[in-house]
VOPAGU-2260 file (C-alpha; in pm, 1 decimal, decimal comma):
REM VOPAGU-2260
SITE   aa  ch    i         X         Y         Z
SITE  UNK   A    0   -3298,7    4689,9    1441,0
SITE  UNK   A    1   -3293,2    4919,0    1141,4
SITE  UNK   A    2   -2975,7    5023,2     958,7
SITE  UNK   A    3   -2970,3    5361,7    1135,4
SITE  UNK   A    4   -3014,1    5196,1    1470,4
SITE  UNK   A    5   -2718,2    4971,9    1399,0
SITE  UNK   A    6   -2509,2    5277,0    1314,7
SITE  UNK   A    7   -2612,8    5446,3    1635,3
SITE  UNK   A    8   -2524,5    5131,4    1834,0
SITE  UNK   A    9   -2190,0    5118,8    1659,6
SITE  UNK   A   10   -2121,7    5484,9    1741,8
SITE  UNK   A   11   -2214,8    5428,1    2102,5
SITE  UNK   A   12   -1983,1    5127,7    2140,9
SITE  UNK   A   13   -1695,7    5317,2    1977,0
SITE  UNK   A   14   -1740,0    5612,6    2202,9
SITE  UNK   A   15   -1746,9    5392,1    2513,2
SITE  UNK   A   16   -1437,5    5208,7    2404,4
SITE  UNK   A   17   -1252,1    5532,2    2337,9
SITE  UNK   A   18   -1368,5    5678,4    2670,3
SITE  UNK   A   19   -1230,8    5374,6    2851,6
SITE  UNK   A   20    -892,5    5415,4    2678,0
SITE  UNK   A   21    -888,8    5783,5    2752,5
SITE  UNK   A   22    -956,7    5734,6    3120,5
SITE  UNK   A   23    -676,3    5478,2    3147,3
SITE  UNK   A   24    -443,3    5704,9    2955,2
SITE  UNK   A   25    -509,4    5995,5    3193,6
SITE  UNK   A   26    -436,0    5765,5    3491,2
SITE  UNK   A   27    -113,8    5658,7    3323,6
SITE  UNK   A   28       2,6    6020,5    3318,7
SITE  UNK   A   29      66,3    6004,1    3689,8
SITE  UNK   A   30     316,5    5722,4    3634,2
SITE  UNK   A   31     460,1    5861,4    3311,9
SITE  UNK   A   32     822,3    5874,1    3444,1
SITE  UNK   A   33     816,0    5524,6    3581,9
SITE  UNK   A   34     658,0    5393,5    3262,4
SITE  UNK   A   35     916,0    5555,2    3041,2
SITE  UNK   A   36    1196,5    5386,0    3246,1
SITE  UNK   A   37    1026,7    5051,1    3167,9
SITE  UNK   A   38     977,6    5132,9    2802,4
SITE  UNK   A   39    1336,1    5263,4    2753,9
SITE  UNK   A   40    1502,0    4982,4    2956,3
SITE  UNK   A   41    1560,1    4752,9    2655,3
SITE  UNK   A   42    1748,3    5030,1    2480,2
SITE  UNK   A   43    1966,8    5110,9    2779,8
SITE  UNK   A   44    2036,5    4748,9    2854,1
SITE  UNK   A   45    2131,9    4682,4    2488,2
SITE  UNK   A   46    2370,4    4980,1    2478,6
SITE  UNK   A   47    2532,3    4881,5    2809,2
SITE  UNK   A   48    2565,1    4508,7    2703,0
SITE  UNK   A   49    2733,2    4613,2    2378,8
SITE  UNK   A   50    2976,4    4838,5    2567,2
SITE  UNK   A   51    2891,7    5172,2    2418,7
SITE  UNK   A   52    2980,9    5475,8    2634,9
SITE  UNK   A   53    2651,4    5646,3    2556,4
SITE  UNK   A   54    2371,0    5447,6    2714,1
SITE  UNK   A   55    2089,2    5704,1    2716,4
SITE  UNK   A   56    1841,4    5801,5    2451,6
SITE  UNK   A   57    1878,3    6152,1    2309,8
SITE  UNK   A   58    1623,0    6428,9    2248,3
SITE  UNK   A   59    1670,2    6596,7    1915,0
SITE  UNK   A   60    1367,9    6838,8    1891,6
SITE  UNK   A   61    1217,0    7047,7    2171,0
SITE  UNK   A   62     878,1    6873,3    2159,2
SITE  UNK   A   63    1013,7    6516,4    2125,1
SITE  UNK   A   64    1007,5    6414,7    2495,7
SITE  UNK   A   65     681,4    6581,1    2565,3
SITE  UNK   A   66     496,0    6414,0    2272,9
SITE  UNK   A   67     654,6    6074,8    2342,4
SITE  UNK   A   68     663,0    6049,3    2725,2
SITE  UNK   A   69     344,7    6242,6    2803,6
SITE  UNK   A   70     117,9    6164,6    2507,7
SITE  UNK   A   71     212,4    5861,9    2297,3
SITE  UNK   A   72     339,5    5637,1    2572,3
SITE  UNK   A   73      29,7    5670,1    2804,3
SITE  UNK   A   74    -185,6    5603,1    2504,9
SITE  UNK   A   75       5,5    5287,8    2415,6
SITE  UNK   A   76      -8,7    5160,8    2772,3
SITE  UNK   A   77    -379,1    5242,4    2793,8
SITE  UNK   A   78    -457,0    5039,8    2474,8
SITE  UNK   A   79    -300,2    4730,5    2640,7
SITE  UNK   A   80    -457,1    4783,6    2987,8
SITE  UNK   A   81    -802,5    4879,7    2850,4
SITE  UNK   A   82    -811,0    4592,3    2603,7
SITE  UNK   A   83   -1063,1    4386,3    2802,9
SITE  UNK   A   84   -1304,5    4689,5    2800,7
SITE  UNK   A   85   -1254,9    4749,1    2427,4
SITE  UNK   A   86   -1304,4    4382,0    2340,0
SITE  UNK   A   87   -1618,4    4375,0    2560,2
SITE  UNK   A   88   -1763,5    4664,0    2356,9
SITE  UNK   A   89   -1686,8    4468,8    2037,6
SITE  UNK   A   90   -1868,3    4166,5    2172,9
SITE  UNK   A   91   -2157,2    4373,9    2296,8
SITE  UNK   A   92   -2203,9    4510,9    1941,9
SITE  UNK   A   93   -2208,0    4175,1    1766,9
SITE  UNK   A   94   -2382,8    3968,2    2035,8
SITE  UNK   A   95   -2743,9    4073,2    1939,1
SITE  UNK   A   96   -2695,6    3896,9    1601,2
SITE  UNK   A   97   -2587,7    3564,5    1768,6
SITE  UNK   A   98   -2796,1    3276,0    1896,3
SITE  UNK   A   99   -2847,1    3235,1    2268,0
SITE  UNK   A  100   -2615,9    2937,2    2286,0
SITE  UNK   A  101   -2344,3    3146,1    2114,4
SITE  UNK   A  102   -2373,5    3442,4    2347,5
SITE  UNK   A  103   -2230,3    3241,2    2639,9
SITE  UNK   A  104   -1891,2    3282,5    2477,1
SITE  UNK   A  105   -1881,0    3641,1    2591,4
SITE  UNK   A  106   -1663,2    3592,6    2906,1
SITE  UNK   A  107   -1413,9    3344,1    2747,6
SITE  UNK   A  108   -1391,7    3564,7    2435,7
SITE  UNK   A  109   -1307,0    3882,3    2633,3
SITE  UNK   A  110   -1067,4    3711,0    2875,0
SITE  UNK   A  111    -885,1    3507,2    2615,7
SITE  UNK   A  112    -858,3    3788,7    2356,5
SITE  UNK   A  113    -727,6    4033,0    2616,4
SITE  UNK   A  114    -487,1    3785,8    2768,4
SITE  UNK   A  115    -344,4    3691,7    2430,7
SITE  UNK   A  116    -298,4    4056,5    2335,6
SITE  UNK   A  117    -124,5    4135,4    2659,2
SITE  UNK   A  118      89,7    3819,2    2645,8
SITE  UNK   A  119     184,8    3908,2    2292,5
SITE  UNK   A  120     307,0    4244,6    2411,2
SITE  UNK   A  121     499,6    4084,1    2693,0
SITE  UNK   A  122     654,8    3834,4    2453,9
SITE  UNK   A  123     766,4    4118,6    2233,2
SITE  UNK   A  124     906,0    4327,2    2517,1
SITE  UNK   A  125    1101,4    4050,2    2700,1
SITE  UNK   A  126    1218,7    3857,2    2393,6
SITE  UNK   A  127    1165,9    3964,1    2035,3
SITE  UNK   A  128    1223,9    4336,2    2076,1
SITE  UNK   A  129    1527,9    4300,4    2303,8
SITE  UNK   A  130    1715,1    4061,3    2075,6
SITE  UNK   A  131    1613,2    4256,5    1765,3
SITE  UNK   A  132    1715,7    4589,5    1913,4
SITE  UNK   A  133    2053,0    4453,2    2033,0
SITE  UNK   A  134    2119,3    4305,4    1688,7
SITE  UNK   A  135    2045,2    4640,8    1512,1
SITE  UNK   A  136    2257,7    4845,2    1752,1
SITE  UNK   A  137    2550,4    4602,4    1729,9
SITE  UNK   A  138    2576,8    4584,6    1349,9
SITE  UNK   A  139    2816,3    4880,1    1324,6
SITE  UNK   A  140    3006,4    4810,1    1642,7
SITE  UNK   A  141    3307,3    4660,2    1455,7
SITE  UNK   A  142    3331,5    4939,4    1200,4
SITE  UNK   A  143    3354,5    5227,3    1448,0
SITE  UNK   A  144    2994,4    5337,7    1429,9
SITE  UNK   A  145    2840,4    5467,2    1751,6
SITE  UNK   A  146    2462,9    5470,5    1770,6
SITE  UNK   A  147    2274,3    5778,3    1872,5
SITE  UNK   A  148    1913,1    5664,8    1936,6
SITE  UNK   A  149    1652,5    5938,0    1947,5
SITE  UNK   A  150    1344,7    5920,8    2165,8
SITE  UNK   A  151    1101,3    5940,8    1879,1
SITE  UNK   A  152    1267,9    5685,8    1651,4
SITE  UNK   A  153    1306,9    5436,1    1941,6
SITE  UNK   A  154     945,1    5468,0    2055,5
SITE  UNK   A  155     809,4    5434,7    1701,3
SITE  UNK   A  156     992,2    5109,0    1664,9
SITE  UNK   A  157     878,5    4998,8    2008,8
SITE  UNK   A  158     509,4    5064,8    1917,5
SITE  UNK   A  159     536,0    4887,6    1591,9
SITE  UNK   A  160     674,2    4575,1    1749,0
SITE  UNK   A  161     452,6    4572,2    2061,3
SITE  UNK   A  162     125,1    4635,7    1870,6
SITE  UNK   A  163     223,4    4401,3    1578,9
SITE  UNK   A  164     299,8    4104,6    1793,9
SITE  UNK   A  165       4,5    4169,2    2027,3
SITE  UNK   A  166    -233,2    4169,2    1729,4
SITE  UNK   A  167     -72,1    3859,5    1561,2
SITE  UNK   A  168    -107,5    3670,9    1891,4
SITE  UNK   A  169    -487,1    3696,8    1838,1
SITE  UNK   A  170    -453,6    3413,7    1584,1
SITE  UNK   A  171    -617,7    3148,0    1819,1
SITE  UNK   A  172    -923,4    3372,2    1860,8
SITE  UNK   A  173    -948,3    3408,9    1484,5
SITE  UNK   A  174    -924,1    3032,9    1432,6
SITE  UNK   A  175   -1188,0    2980,2    1704,6
SITE  UNK   A  176   -1440,0    3197,6    1525,0
SITE  UNK   A  177   -1358,1    3040,7    1186,8
SITE  UNK   A  178   -1440,5    2695,1    1323,3
SITE  UNK   A  179   -1735,4    2814,3    1536,1
SITE  UNK   A  180   -1900,7    2981,2    1234,7
SITE  UNK   A  181   -1806,3    2677,6    1017,2
SITE  UNK   A  182   -1613,0    2893,7     774,4
SITE  UNK   A  183   -1317,5    2651,5     809,2
SITE  UNK   A  184   -1300,8    2310,2     977,5
SITE  UNK   A  185   -1019,3    2184,7    1196,6
SITE  UNK   A  186    -930,7    1919,2     937,2
SITE  UNK   A  187    -907,8    2185,5     663,0
SITE  UNK   A  188    -675,3    2392,4     875,7
SITE  UNK   A  189    -450,6    2099,7     961,3
SITE  UNK   A  190    -445,5    1976,2     599,9
SITE  UNK   A  191    -340,0    2322,0     478,2
SITE  UNK   A  192    -107,6    2393,4     767,8
SITE  UNK   A  193     190,0    2435,3     534,1
SITE  UNK   A  194      33,3    2743,8     393,1
SITE  UNK   A  195     -33,3    2870,9     741,2
SITE  UNK   A  196     330,2    2820,9     833,2
SITE  UNK   A  197     437,1    3012,0     522,0
SITE  UNK   A  198     200,0    3299,9     613,6
SITE  UNK   A  199     326,6    3302,8     969,2
SITE  UNK   A  200     688,3    3318,0     850,2
SITE  UNK   A  201     608,0    3608,6     625,9
SITE  UNK   A  202     430,8    3795,9     902,2
SITE  UNK   A  203     722,3    3722,5    1139,6
SITE  UNK   A  204     961,1    3869,1     888,4
SITE  UNK   A  205     753,2    4180,1     862,3
SITE  UNK   A  206     681,3    4238,6    1227,2
SITE  UNK   A  207    1029,6    4161,7    1371,8
SITE  UNK   A  208    1255,2    4466,5    1359,4
SITE  UNK   A  209    1557,4    4277,9    1220,3
SITE  UNK   A  210    1618,3    4075,9     903,5
SITE  UNK   A  211    1812,1    3790,6    1069,4
SITE  UNK   A  212    1679,5    3439,0    1095,5
SITE  UNK   A  213    1726,0    3405,9    1470,5
SITE  UNK   A  214    1484,2    3681,9    1567,7
SITE  UNK   A  215    1233,5    3581,0    1296,0
SITE  UNK   A  216    1223,6    3217,9    1424,9
SITE  UNK   A  217    1196,8    3346,3    1784,1
SITE  UNK   A  218     867,6    3492,3    1683,4
SITE  UNK   A  219     754,4    3240,1    1421,2
SITE  UNK   A  220     798,5    2921,5    1632,9
SITE  UNK   A  221     557,8    3024,1    1914,8
SITE  UNK   A  222     305,9    3140,1    1645,6
SITE  UNK   A  223     321,7    2797,5    1473,1
SITE  UNK   A  224     258,8    2630,0    1808,9
SITE  UNK   A  225     -34,1    2852,8    1868,4
SITE  UNK   A  226    -178,4    2768,2    1530,1
SITE  UNK   A  227    -161,3    2395,1    1585,7
SITE  UNK   A  228    -301,0    2424,8    1945,8
SITE  UNK   A  229    -582,7    2644,4    1827,0
SITE  UNK   A  230    -661,3    2424,6    1529,3
SITE  UNK   A  231    -674,7    2113,7    1753,2
SITE  UNK   A  232    -893,7    2290,3    2001,4
SITE  UNK   A  233   -1117,9    2409,5    1715,1
SITE  UNK   A  234   -1275,1    2066,0    1720,1
SITE  UNK   A  235   -1406,7    2136,9    2069,1
SITE  UNK   A  236   -1578,6    2459,9    1956,3
SITE  UNK   A  237   -1763,4    2278,0    1681,4
SITE  UNK   A  238   -1856,9    2000,0    1918,5
SITE  UNK   A  239   -1991,0    2249,3    2171,9
SITE  UNK   A  240   -2176,9    2448,5    1911,7
SITE  UNK   A  241   -2338,0    2138,5    1764,5
SITE  UNK   A  242   -2465,8    2026,0    2104,6
SITE  UNK   A  243   -2571,5    2357,6    2240,8
SITE  UNK   A  244   -2350,1    2327,7    2545,0
SITE  UNK   A  245   -2520,5    2016,7    2682,6
SITE  UNK   A  246   -2345,6    1751,5    2887,9
SITE  UNK   A  247   -2296,0    1563,3    2568,0
SITE  UNK   A  248   -2078,2    1843,7    2450,3
SITE  UNK   A  249   -1775,7    1731,1    2644,9
SITE  UNK   A  250   -1478,3    1680,2    2427,2
SITE  UNK   A  251   -1097,7    1672,7    2433,0
SITE  UNK   A  252   -1075,6    2008,3    2608,1
SITE  UNK   A  253   -1262,3    1876,1    2909,8
SITE  UNK   A  254   -1543,0    2111,3    3012,2
SITE  UNK   A  255   -1696,2    2240,8    2692,4
SITE  UNK   A  256   -1747,4    2608,4    2770,5
SITE  UNK   A  257   -1394,1    2687,1    2858,1
SITE  UNK   A  258   -1170,4    2573,1    2572,2
SITE  UNK   A  259   -1073,6    2934,5    2467,8
SITE  UNK   A  260    -853,8    2949,8    2779,2
SITE  UNK   A  261    -625,0    2684,1    2632,8
SITE  UNK   A  262    -463,0    2919,8    2370,4
SITE  UNK   A  263    -376,3    3164,6    2645,0
SITE  UNK   A  264    -225,1    2891,5    2863,3
SITE  UNK   A  265     -21,6    2759,7    2573,3
SITE  UNK   A  266     103,0    3115,6    2494,9
SITE  UNK   A  267     221,1    3149,1    2851,0
SITE  UNK   A  268     401,6    2814,1    2815,6
SITE  UNK   A  269     572,4    2929,1    2504,9
SITE  UNK   A  270     678,0    3255,6    2666,1
SITE  UNK   A  271     819,3    3073,3    2968,0
SITE  UNK   A  272     996,2    2818,8    2751,5
SITE  UNK   A  273    1163,1    3086,2    2537,6
SITE  UNK   A  274    1262,8    3280,2    2850,2
SITE  UNK   A  275    1422,9    2982,0    3014,4
SITE  UNK   A  276    1593,1    2845,5    2711,3
SITE  UNK   A  277    1749,0    3178,6    2591,7
SITE  UNK   A  278    2130,9    3160,8    2589,9
SITE  UNK   A  279    2332,3    3380,0    2813,0
SITE  UNK   A  280    2671,0    3545,2    2785,2
SITE  UNK   A  281    2646,2    3627,1    2415,1
SITE  UNK   A  282    2505,8    3921,0    2227,7
SITE  UNK   A  283    2204,4    3884,8    1996,4
SITE  UNK   A  284    2440,1    3974,8    1709,4
SITE  UNK   A  285    2650,1    3664,7    1777,0
SITE  UNK   A  286    2346,6    3445,5    1813,4
SITE  UNK   A  287    2202,5    3580,0    1487,3
SITE  UNK   A  288    2528,0    3509,7    1319,7
SITE  UNK   A  289    2530,2    3146,5    1441,5
SITE  UNK   A  290    2168,0    3114,5    1324,6
SITE  UNK   A  291    2256,3    3232,5     977,7
SITE  UNK   A  292    2550,2    2996,7     950,1
């Protein structure tokens, strides 16, 4: 293909991906009210748990609710729901440049990438965002400060956390491609894991909405586990690539063509473990204080 043909193919894939997101966003408009109740539930729960009399979000400008509930929120939900279609378009664009034995990773790539992105959003919604928001709203509780959370400010914070954690949870897919393309070996990743842990901690400090150690570790620990699982499974990808998917390509992941599902499974295990082990009966502000001390 010539350079202009590559550009035309790229344009076509981008338009198809955007069309898929737009269709899902239009469908989400029908459920906009129900979706907003789900999105705003962490805020109302945090305000109720902290004992504030005002437990509802406020509208400051005339266009605030319309732009947030009927435009931004359906677009955010569509990005998550249409992620398999978008990732398929990405794979369809790069697959012509791959060998035949490498193209069979299409289905595992789309399923694993989409599942990790969605699981990252769920992890942020049920754990990281809730604890972080309750910590922020409870900071001024003992000095007679009453929060008044606007719709726009709340949703902007919600989007930053959801998309940020969803994208960072794509780390196993990135490691998989680094090992598959022989840019980095599993032994190299394991030997330099201390730098990876440092980078994960920095990213966790940036993505989490609060500066306390408890919420940062709530996000950093599962990411470190994902890094070690993905690095160990990276050996399987190199083994499979070197054997071309033959029967001799069996390795520690069992059947050679399906190791990318392991990061998704491990993510689900981390999510379930964090949900089960979360303490009850105390606010996130108290837990953060104990973590700092």
